C-alpha positions as CSV (number, residue, x, y, z in Angstrom):
1,M,0.0,0.0,0.0
2,I,1.1,3.5,-0.7
3,T,0.3,6.0,2.1
4,P,-1.1,9.3,0.6
5,A,0.9,12.4,1.3
6,F,-0.7,15.6,2.4
7,A,1.0,19.0,1.8
8,A,0.8,21.5,4.6
9,P,-1.3,24.5,3.7
10,D,0.8,27.6,2.6
11,R,1.0,30.2,5.3
12,P,0.2,33.7,3.9
13,A,3.2,36.0,3.8
14,C,1.1,38.9,5.3
15,D,-1.7,38.3,7.9
16,V,-2.1,41.2,10.2
17,T,-4.5,41.9,13.0
18,I,-4.8,45.2,14.9
19,Q,-5.7,45.7,18.6
20,E,-6.2,48.6,20.9
21,L,-4.4,48.4,24.3
22,G,-6.6,50.5,26.5
23,E,-8.5,53.8,26.5
24,A,-6.4,57.0,25.8
25,K,-7.6,59.2,28.6
26,V,-6.7,62.7,29.9
27,N,-7.4,62.0,33.5
28,H,-7.3,65.6,34.9
29,Y,-8.5,68.2,32.4
30,N,-8.7,71.7,34.0
31,A,-11.1,73.8,32.0
32,L,-9.8,76.9,33.7
33,D,-6.2,76.3,32.9
34,G,-4.5,77.3,29.6
35,G,-2.4,74.2,29.4
36,D,-2.7,71.6,26.5
37,Y,-2.9,67.8,27.1
38,L,-1.3,64.8,25.3
39,E,-2.1,61.1,25.8
40,P,-0.7,58.1,23.8
41,I,-3.1,55.9,21.9
42,R,-1.5,52.5,22.1
43,L,-2.2,50.2,19.1
44,R,-0.7,46.7,18.6
45,L,-0.3,45.1,15.2
46,R,0.5,41.4,14.9
47,N,1.6,39.7,11.7
48,K,0.8,36.0,11.8
49,G,2.3,35.5,8.3
50,D,5.8,34.4,7.4
51,G,6.9,37.5,5.4
52,T,7.4,41.2,6.3
53,C,4.0,43.1,5.9
54,V,4.2,46.7,4.8
55,G,1.2,49.0,5.0
56,A,-0.3,51.9,6.9
57,V,-2.7,52.5,9.8
58,K,-5.7,54.8,9.0
59,I,-7.8,56.4,11.8
60,S,-11.4,57.4,11.2
61,R,-14.5,58.4,13.2
62,I,-17.1,56.0,14.4
63,T,-19.4,58.3,16.4
64,G,-21.3,61.0,14.5
65,S,-19.9,64.0,16.5
66,P,-16.4,65.4,15.6
67,E,-15.9,66.3,19.3
68,L,-15.5,64.6,22.6
69,I,-19.1,64.6,24.0
70,G,-19.7,65.1,27.7
71,P,-22.4,66.0,30.2
72,H,-25.2,68.5,29.4
73,G,-24.2,68.3,25.7
74,G,-20.8,69.7,26.4
75,K,-18.1,69.3,23.7
76,L,-14.3,69.4,23.7
77,T,-12.4,69.6,20.4
78,Y,-9.4,67.4,19.8
79,T,-7.1,65.9,17.2
80,I,-4.8,62.9,16.8
81,V,-1.1,63.9,16.2
82,A,1.9,61.7,15.2
83,E,3.9,60.0,17.9
84,N,7.3,61.6,17.1
85,D,6.1,64.8,15.4
86,L,3.5,66.6,17.6
87,G,3.0,69.2,14.9
88,R,1.7,66.7,12.3
89,V,-1.9,65.9,12.5
90,V,-2.6,62.3,11.5
91,Y,-6.4,62.6,12.1
92,D,-8.7,65.6,12.3
93,P,-12.2,64.7,13.4
94,A,-13.6,68.0,12.2
95,T,-13.0,66.9,8.6
96,N,-12.8,63.2,9.2
97,I,-9.5,63.2,7.2
98,G,-6.1,62.2,8.3
99,S,-2.8,61.1,7.0
100,L,-1.7,57.4,7.0
101,I,0.7,56.1,9.6
102,P,3.2,53.8,7.8
103,V,4.2,50.5,9.4
104,S,6.3,47.5,8.6
105,I,5.9,44.3,10.5
106,P,8.3,41.3,10.2
107,G,6.9,37.9,9.8
108,R,5.5,36.2,13.0
109,A,6.1,39.5,14.9
110,T,4.2,42.3,16.6
111,T,4.8,46.0,16.7
112,E,3.1,49.0,18.6
113,I,2.4,52.5,17.5
114,S,1.4,55.4,19.8
115,P,-0.2,58.3,18.0
116,R,-1.2,61.0,20.6
117,L,-4.6,62.4,21.6
118,F,-4.2,66.2,21.7
119,V,-6.8,68.3,23.6
120,S,-6.1,72.0,23.9
121,G,-6.6,73.9,27.1
122,S,-9.2,76.6,28.2
123,Q,-12.2,74.9,26.5
124,P,-15.4,75.5,28.4
125,G,-17.0,72.4,29.8
126,R,-18.8,71.1,32.8
127,A,-17.1,68.6,35.1
128,G,-17.4,65.1,33.9
129,R,-16.3,62.5,31.2
130,Y,-16.0,63.5,27.6
131,A,-15.4,60.7,25.1
132,A,-15.5,59.6,21.4
133,T,-15.1,56.3,19.7
134,L,-12.7,56.0,16.7
135,E,-11.5,53.2,14.5
136,A,-8.0,52.3,13.5
137,S,-7.6,50.0,10.4
138,F,-4.6,48.4,8.8
139,V,-4.4,48.8,5.0
140,P,-1.7,46.7,3.2
141,A,0.5,48.5,0.7
142,G,-1.1,48.5,-2.8
143,N,-4.5,47.7,-1.5
144,N,-7.3,50.1,-0.7
145,L,-9.2,47.6,1.5
146,A,-8.5,47.3,5.2
147,A,-7.2,44.0,6.3
148,D,-8.3,44.4,9.9
149,A,-9.7,47.1,12.1
150,A,-10.2,47.9,15.8
151,Q,-12.3,50.4,17.7
152,F,-10.8,52.5,20.4
153,T,-12.0,55.3,22.8
154,V,-10.4,58.6,23.5
155,S,-11.6,60.7,26.5
156,A,-11.0,63.5,28.9
157,Q,-12.1,63.9,32.5
158,V,-12.9,67.4,33.3
159,T,-12.3,68.0,37.0
160,P,-14.3,70.4,39.2
161,S,-12.4,73.6,39.5
162,V,-13.1,77.2,40.4
163,Q,-11.5,80.7,40.2
164,A,-12.8,83.8,42.0
165,N,-11.7,87.5,42.4
166,F,-13.2,90.7,43.6
167,V,-13.8,93.1,40.7
168,G,-12.0,96.5,40.8
169,S,-10.0,95.6,43.9
170,T,-6.2,96.1,43.9
171,N,-6.0,92.7,45.7
172,P,-8.2,90.3,43.8
173,Q,-8.4,88.1,47.0
174,H,-9.3,90.9,49.4
175,A,-11.9,93.7,49.1
176,H,-12.6,96.7,51.3
177,L,-16.1,98.2,51.4
178,D,-16.2,101.7,52.9
179,L,-19.8,102.7,53.8
180,G,-18.8,106.2,54.8
181,E,-20.9,107.8,57.5
182,L,-23.2,105.2,58.9
183,A,-26.9,105.6,58.9
184,P,-29.8,103.1,59.2
185,N,-30.6,101.5,55.8
186,K,-27.4,102.8,54.2
187,Q,-26.3,100.4,51.4
188,G,-23.0,99.4,49.7
189,S,-21.9,96.6,47.3
190,I,-18.9,94.9,45.9
191,S,-18.6,92.6,42.9
192,L,-17.4,89.0,43.0
193,Q,-16.4,87.3,39.7
194,I,-16.4,83.5,39.5
195,R,-15.3,81.0,36.9
196,T,-16.1,77.4,37.5
197,S,-16.4,74.1,35.6
198,S,-19.0,72.7,38.1
199,E,-21.5,73.5,40.7
200,Y,-19.8,75.4,43.5
201,Q,-20.4,76.1,47.2
202,I,-19.7,79.5,48.8
203,S,-19.6,80.0,52.5
204,F,-19.6,83.3,54.5
205,Q,-18.3,83.7,58.0
206,S,-18.6,86.9,59.9
207,E,-16.1,87.8,62.5
208,N,-18.7,89.7,64.6
209,R,-21.7,87.6,63.5
210,G,-23.3,90.2,61.3
211,N,-22.4,93.3,63.3
212,L,-20.0,96.2,62.8
213,K,-17.8,96.5,65.9
214,G,-17.0,99.9,67.1
215,P,-15.2,101.5,70.1
216,A,-15.9,100.3,73.7
217,E,-17.5,97.0,72.4
218,T,-20.4,98.8,70.7
219,F,-22.1,97.2,67.7
220,I,-24.2,98.1,64.7
221,P,-26.1,95.3,62.9
222,Y,-26.1,94.9,59.2
223,S,-27.4,92.4,56.6
224,M,-25.8,90.8,53.5
225,T,-27.0,89.3,50.3
226,Y,-25.1,87.4,47.6
227,A,-26.6,87.0,44.1
228,G,-30.0,88.1,45.7
229,R,-29.8,85.4,48.5
230,L,-29.9,86.6,52.1
231,I,-26.8,85.4,54.0
232,D,-27.2,84.3,57.7
233,L,-24.1,86.0,59.3
234,S,-25.0,84.8,62.7
235,R,-23.3,81.5,61.7
236,T,-21.2,80.0,58.9
237,D,-23.7,80.1,56.0
238,E,-23.0,77.7,53.1
239,Q,-24.9,77.9,49.9
240,Q,-24.7,76.1,46.6
241,F,-24.9,77.5,43.1
242,N,-25.2,75.9,39.7
243,P,-23.9,78.4,37.0
244,A,-25.8,78.6,33.8
245,D,-22.7,79.0,31.8
246,P,-19.7,77.0,33.1
247,V,-16.2,78.4,32.7
248,R,-17.1,81.8,31.4
249,P,-17.0,84.4,34.1
250,Q,-20.1,85.3,36.1
251,T,-20.3,88.4,38.2
252,N,-22.5,88.6,41.3
253,F,-23.1,91.4,43.8
254,I,-22.5,91.2,47.5
255,N,-24.9,93.8,48.9
256,V,-24.6,95.2,52.5
257,V,-27.4,97.1,54.3
258,V,-26.9,98.9,57.6
259,G,-29.4,97.8,60.2
260,Q,-31.5,100.0,62.6
261,F,-29.7,101.9,65.4
262,Q,-30.4,105.0,67.4
263,R,-27.3,106.1,69.2
264,A,-23.8,104.9,68.8
265,R,-20.4,106.1,69.9
266,S,-18.4,108.0,67.3
267,G,-15.5,106.1,65.7
268,T,-14.8,103.4,63.1
269,Y,-17.0,100.3,62.9
270,V,-15.7,97.2,61.1
271,D,-16.4,93.6,60.4
272,Q,-14.4,91.0,58.5
273,V,-16.2,88.4,56.4
274,T,-14.3,85.4,55.1
275,I,-15.7,84.0,51.8
276,T,-14.7,80.4,50.9
277,I,-15.5,79.1,47.4
278,S,-15.2,75.4,46.5
279,A,-16.0,73.5,43.4
280,L,-18.3,70.5,43.8
């Protein structure tokens, strides 16, 4: 008897798969800071064939929006730039056009590429996660059809942050309100400008519990409002605000009204109010 011989199937010279290696994420995006952000997008290409495979990686958009989408319909613009040439855009989601990333993979080998997610600073956005889904495909040289493709996610986490200053004060962190000659119902105001990427809490603490302190331990009461809300100065009063337009400056008035009094010693009457503002 003659035993039949079976030939081993030919292994293709070029057999490439592409895989993403984790979400490219800007972990702490400060919407009030002017700094830019870069994060690597790690892609692995494996050639299961016996010969060197030459081609390019193409990035395209999966989701409909060209921006990173976040809470309350917020958007952050971004681009993908080359790993070793940050000035070269390899993918612009605004146009859904980019340049190919050339790769060469030896037989039975793997290689990794790391184009960069670029998100520019000072973009308005509420605190939260902003993300988009993209696709990376490997296109062999001389062929317009992708051999393999993988989806990957790019994102930025906008962190709660707040900035505040008194308008018109020589020291933006300290304001002096001079009421002049005191009289019942006399009013005065100062302006506080706030930029925030989230809801914020503001607290007021009066050194003399809502009184102007004068000579010989004499006191004149007064009241205070912030953004139209009455502040309880007999204790530390904490109130929360949700800005209609995050990041862009909003100015609110701190109004003071002198209370009722009949007789008071002549002299200077003062109180110090500490205002603390925290992003939530």
